[in-house]
Every structure is written in structure tokens, then in C-alpha cells.
C-alpha positions as CSV (number, residue, x, y, z in Angstrom):
1,X,120.9,72.6,101.4
2,X,120.2,68.8,98.7
3,X,117.0,66.9,98.3
4,X,115.0,65.6,101.5
5,X,113.8,61.8,101.5
6,X,113.2,61.7,105.1
7,X,111.7,64.2,108.3
8,X,113.3,63.3,111.6
9,X,110.4,63.6,114.1
10,X,109.7,66.3,115.8
11,X,111.2,68.2,112.8
12,X,109.2,70.8,110.2
13,X,108.4,69.0,107.0
14,X,106.0,70.5,105.9
15,X,104.4,74.0,104.5
16,X,100.8,74.2,103.6
17,X,97.4,77.2,103.1
18,X,94.4,76.7,103.0
19,X,92.5,80.1,100.9
20,X,89.3,82.1,99.8
21,X,90.4,82.2,96.7
22,X,92.6,78.8,95.8
23,X,93.2,79.7,92.2
24,X,94.0,83.4,92.4
25,X,96.9,82.4,95.6
26,X,97.6,79.8,92.7
27,X,98.4,82.1,90.1
28,X,100.6,84.5,92.4
29,X,102.7,81.0,94.0
30,X,103.1,80.1,91.1
31,X,104.6,83.4,89.9
32,X,106.0,84.3,92.3
33,X,108.0,81.1,92.8
34,X,107.9,79.0,89.6
35,X,106.3,75.9,91.4
36,X,104.5,73.8,90.1
37,X,100.9,72.0,90.4
38,X,99.2,69.3,90.4
39,X,95.9,68.4,91.9
40,X,94.8,66.1,94.4
41,X,91.0,65.2,95.1
42,X,90.6,65.2,98.8
43,X,88.3,63.1,100.5
44,X,84.4,63.1,99.5
45,X,85.1,64.7,96.8
46,X,85.5,67.9,98.4
47,X,87.4,69.7,96.6
48,X,91.2,69.7,96.0
49,X,94.5,69.9,98.1
50,X,96.9,71.1,95.2
51,X,100.6,70.8,95.3
52,X,102.8,73.1,94.9
53,X,106.6,70.9,93.3
54,X,109.8,72.7,92.8
55,X,112.3,70.9,90.1
56,X,109.2,67.6,90.4
57,X,109.7,67.8,94.1
58,X,107.4,68.5,96.6
59,X,107.6,71.9,98.1
60,X,104.3,73.0,100.0
61,X,100.4,72.9,99.1
62,X,96.6,74.8,98.9
63,X,93.3,73.9,99.6
64,X,90.3,76.0,99.3
65,X,89.0,77.8,103.1
66,X,86.8,75.3,104.1
67,X,83.5,77.0,105.0
68,X,83.1,76.7,108.5
69,X,86.6,78.9,109.4
70,X,85.4,81.2,106.4
71,X,81.8,81.2,108.5
72,X,84.3,82.3,112.1
73,X,85.8,84.9,110.3
74,X,89.1,83.2,110.1
75,X,91.1,84.2,107.2
76,X,93.3,83.0,105.3
77,X,96.5,81.4,106.1
78,X,99.1,79.4,105.8
79,X,99.8,76.2,108.3
80,X,102.9,74.7,109.9
81,X,103.7,70.7,109.9
82,X,105.7,68.9,112.3
83,X,106.6,65.9,111.6
84,X,105.2,62.6,114.1
85,X,106.5,58.4,115.4
86,X,102.3,59.6,116.6
87,X,99.9,61.9,116.0
88,X,98.2,60.1,118.9
89,X,101.4,60.7,120.9
90,X,101.5,63.8,120.1
91,X,98.0,65.3,120.7
92,X,98.2,63.8,124.2
93,X,101.1,65.6,125.2
94,X,100.2,68.7,123.3
95,X,96.7,67.7,125.9
96,X,98.7,67.3,129.2
97,X,100.9,70.5,128.2
98,X,97.9,73.0,128.1
99,X,97.1,73.2,124.6
100,X,94.1,72.2,122.9
101,X,93.4,69.7,120.6
102,X,91.8,71.2,117.1
103,X,92.2,68.2,115.0
104,X,92.1,64.5,116.3
105,X,94.3,62.3,114.8
106,X,93.0,61.6,111.4
107,X,94.1,59.6,108.4
108,X,94.2,59.8,105.3
109,X,94.5,57.0,103.4
110,X,98.1,55.9,102.6
111,X,99.3,59.6,102.7
112,X,99.4,59.7,106.1
113,X,97.9,61.0,109.7
114,X,97.5,64.6,111.2
115,X,96.5,66.6,113.4
116,X,96.1,69.8,115.1
117,X,96.7,71.4,118.3
118,X,96.7,75.1,120.0
119,X,99.6,76.2,121.7
120,X,98.5,78.0,125.0
121,X,98.9,81.3,123.3
122,X,95.9,80.0,120.7
123,X,98.7,79.7,117.9
124,X,98.0,75.9,115.3
125,X,100.2,74.1,114.8
126,X,99.8,71.1,112.1
127,X,101.2,67.8,113.1
128,X,102.1,65.2,110.4
129,X,103.1,61.3,110.4
130,X,104.2,60.1,107.4
131,X,102.5,58.1,105.4
132,X,103.8,57.7,101.4
133,X,104.2,61.2,101.9
134,X,107.2,63.1,103.5
135,X,105.8,66.5,103.7
136,X,108.1,68.7,101.6
137,X,110.7,66.9,99.5
138,X,113.0,70.3,99.0
139,X,113.8,72.9,101.6
140,X,116.4,75.8,101.0
141,X,116.2,76.2,97.8
142,X,115.4,79.5,96.5
143,X,111.3,78.5,96.0
144,X,111.3,76.6,99.1
145,X,110.8,77.0,103.2
146,X,113.6,77.8,104.8
147,X,112.7,78.7,108.6
148,X,109.5,77.9,110.8
149,X,108.4,80.6,113.4
150,X,105.8,81.3,116.5
151,X,104.4,84.6,117.1
152,X,103.0,84.3,120.9
153,X,102.2,86.7,123.8
154,X,102.6,83.7,126.1
155,X,106.0,82.9,125.8
156,X,107.7,81.9,128.3
157,X,103.8,79.4,128.7
158,X,105.1,78.1,125.3
159,X,108.2,77.3,125.7
160,X,107.5,74.7,128.2
161,X,104.0,73.3,126.3
162,X,107.1,73.0,123.0
163,X,109.3,71.1,124.9
164,X,106.9,68.8,126.1
165,X,105.0,67.8,122.9
166,X,108.6,67.5,120.3
167,X,111.0,68.1,123.1
168,X,112.5,71.1,121.9
169,X,115.1,73.3,123.9
170,X,114.7,76.8,123.5
171,X,118.0,79.0,122.7
172,X,117.6,83.1,124.2
173,X,118.4,85.1,121.4
174,X,120.8,88.2,122.0
175,X,118.5,90.8,119.7
176,X,118.1,94.5,121.3
177,X,114.6,95.7,121.0
178,X,112.4,92.3,120.3
179,X,112.7,88.9,123.0
180,X,113.0,86.1,120.3
181,X,114.2,82.8,121.5
182,X,115.2,79.5,118.8
183,X,114.0,75.8,119.0
184,X,116.9,73.4,119.0
185,X,116.1,69.7,118.3
186,X,119.1,67.6,120.3
187,X,121.3,70.3,119.2
188,X,120.0,71.3,115.9
189,X,118.3,74.6,115.6
190,X,114.2,73.7,114.5
191,X,112.5,77.2,114.7
192,X,112.5,80.0,116.6
193,X,110.5,82.3,118.7
194,X,108.9,85.4,118.9
195,X,107.4,87.0,121.4
196,X,104.7,89.7,120.3
197,X,104.3,93.0,121.2
198,X,102.0,96.2,121.7
199,X,103.2,96.5,117.8
200,X,101.2,93.1,116.4
201,X,97.5,94.7,118.7
202,X,94.8,92.7,116.5
203,X,96.8,90.7,115.5
204,X,96.4,86.5,116.5
205,X,99.4,84.8,117.6
206,X,100.1,82.3,114.7
207,X,102.9,80.3,113.0
208,X,105.2,82.1,110.1
209,X,106.5,80.1,107.2
210,X,109.7,81.8,105.8
211,X,110.4,80.8,102.6
212,X,114.6,81.3,100.3
213,X,114.6,83.5,97.6
214,X,117.4,85.1,95.1
215,X,115.8,88.1,96.0
216,X,114.4,90.3,98.5
217,X,113.4,93.2,97.0
218,X,112.8,91.4,94.3
219,X,110.6,89.1,95.5
220,X,108.9,92.3,96.9
221,X,108.4,94.2,93.9
222,X,107.1,91.1,91.6
223,X,104.6,90.7,94.8
224,X,103.1,93.6,94.1
225,X,103.4,92.9,90.2
226,X,101.2,89.8,90.8
227,X,98.3,91.3,92.5
228,X,99.8,90.3,96.0
229,X,101.1,92.9,98.9
230,X,103.7,94.4,100.8
231,X,102.8,93.6,104.7
232,X,106.6,94.7,105.9
233,X,108.7,96.4,103.2
234,X,112.8,94.4,102.8
235,X,114.9,95.1,106.2
236,X,118.0,93.3,107.2
237,X,118.7,90.9,110.2
238,X,121.2,89.0,111.8
239,X,120.3,85.8,109.4
240,X,119.3,87.6,106.1
241,X,116.7,90.4,105.1
242,X,113.6,89.5,105.3
243,X,109.9,90.8,103.7
244,X,106.5,89.7,104.5
245,X,104.1,89.9,101.8
246,X,100.2,89.5,101.2
247,X,98.2,87.1,98.4
248,X,95.6,87.9,96.7
249,X,93.3,86.6,98.7
250,X,94.9,87.5,102.1
251,X,97.1,85.1,103.1
252,X,100.6,86.2,105.1
253,X,104.3,84.7,104.8
254,X,107.8,86.2,104.9
255,X,110.7,85.6,102.0
256,X,114.7,85.4,103.2
257,X,117.4,86.0,101.1
258,X,119.5,83.9,103.4
259,X,122.8,86.2,105.1
260,X,126.7,84.3,103.9
261,X,127.7,83.0,107.4
262,X,131.1,82.9,107.8
263,X,133.6,79.9,107.1
264,X,134.4,77.7,110.1
């Protein structure tokens, strides 16, 4: 895909993680994806926000897991962010649609304004109103994010929630053994939603970010060499070959070698 210079409101434009061991996680991801790093001081001098770049373009970022989150037992994790023309209005819609406001709109200097809400199933989703930082500058290439899906036990409630908040339409997918829908905005794919069943016992609802790789099996092997682990071994789907990987600090994410689509 071409480089990205802007993101339309309602599309997923960024992914970042918070980690109990930022340096170990950074070594892992740079080794796995070939990312370059650049640190930006956090407001108030409380640590750094580490940008990861692919060919000079922003691909993702990471920071240290806040002490209050760690104290609540929240593990290292990835966050997914949706572009918005007005973070304030998006948060208002989320609250009206049955969500919870986890972080009210907060302006980060000239970068933009962020907020975070939770859907009716409890999955957190970020809101980003861009100023100078648009979000990802590269998408869909090996080493860049390429897909996003929410895993939830509140499938029907989330259909209404994301429709009201971001204007997404849920389109059921005919997949044996799973309940899945793709999200569309103005007819274009923007993500997916999976209904969690008994196999997910003990795992909270959350968003999953997928990164494109040239070879899923090789990425899984490389992840273990770099000190991570494999959460779900490589398996084939209609969309491509997928694996769930875990970084050294416990952050879960997925990789996919996308299936070739028929011509025409």
C-alpha cells in the first residue's frame, strides 16, 4: 500500500502499547519488524513515548505501563486508536451509546487530542484528533499494522455502540464455528469483531492489532528467539495465515501473511 499522509474520521489510524518493560519490548519489536526508534519526552518529564518507524514513517509507538494500571493488575497491552474530527463529540456519543469514558479529551501540545472510552463489553478504544501527528504513516506493508478487531462477549450491544460512535456498519461473515462481523465505513473495511466463546474463559474483552509479515511461520519462530512466545500457533484463514504472538513483557498482538486476492 502507499504511504499514508492522512486518515479519514472513523478509520483506525494508530496503535501503541504500554509495557512493564519498555526496553525489553522495544528490543523484541525492533528485532521482529525492523523498526527504528525515536524517544519523545512525556509531558511533565514522566518517561518517554517511543516512536517506532519503518522506512522513516511512523508505524507504532510504546510507553511504560503507568503505575496505577500496574497496581490494578492491568498487564502490558496494545491500544488501538480511531481518527476523529472532534474528540469531545466522539466521547459524548460514546457515553450516550452506553460506553464508559476512561480518559476525557486531553490535548498533547501540537500533536493532537486524545481520549479513551470503553465499549459495552469493556474493551477500551482510543480516540485521536490529529494536529501535527496524523497517526500511522505506513499501513499494510510488512512490519506495519494491517488489521484490527475487537474480541467481545457483548456482540449485539457493540454493533449498536460502534455504529453510533464511529458510523460503522457490521456485516456478518459466514465463518464456520465463529460469530464474526466486519466493520465498514461508507462501504470500506475498517476492522472486525469476534464474539468470544467458552474458549476465551478468563480473557477480558479487548482490541487486537495485526501486523503484516512476509511469513507468519518465520515470524513466530523469530518471536521465540527474541524472548517472546507464541500465544496461538500459525493457522490459515480466508484472509491469510495468522499467529498470535506475545512480547517479553506479556503484550499480545497478531501477525498475518495476507492471502492473495483473486484478480478483478
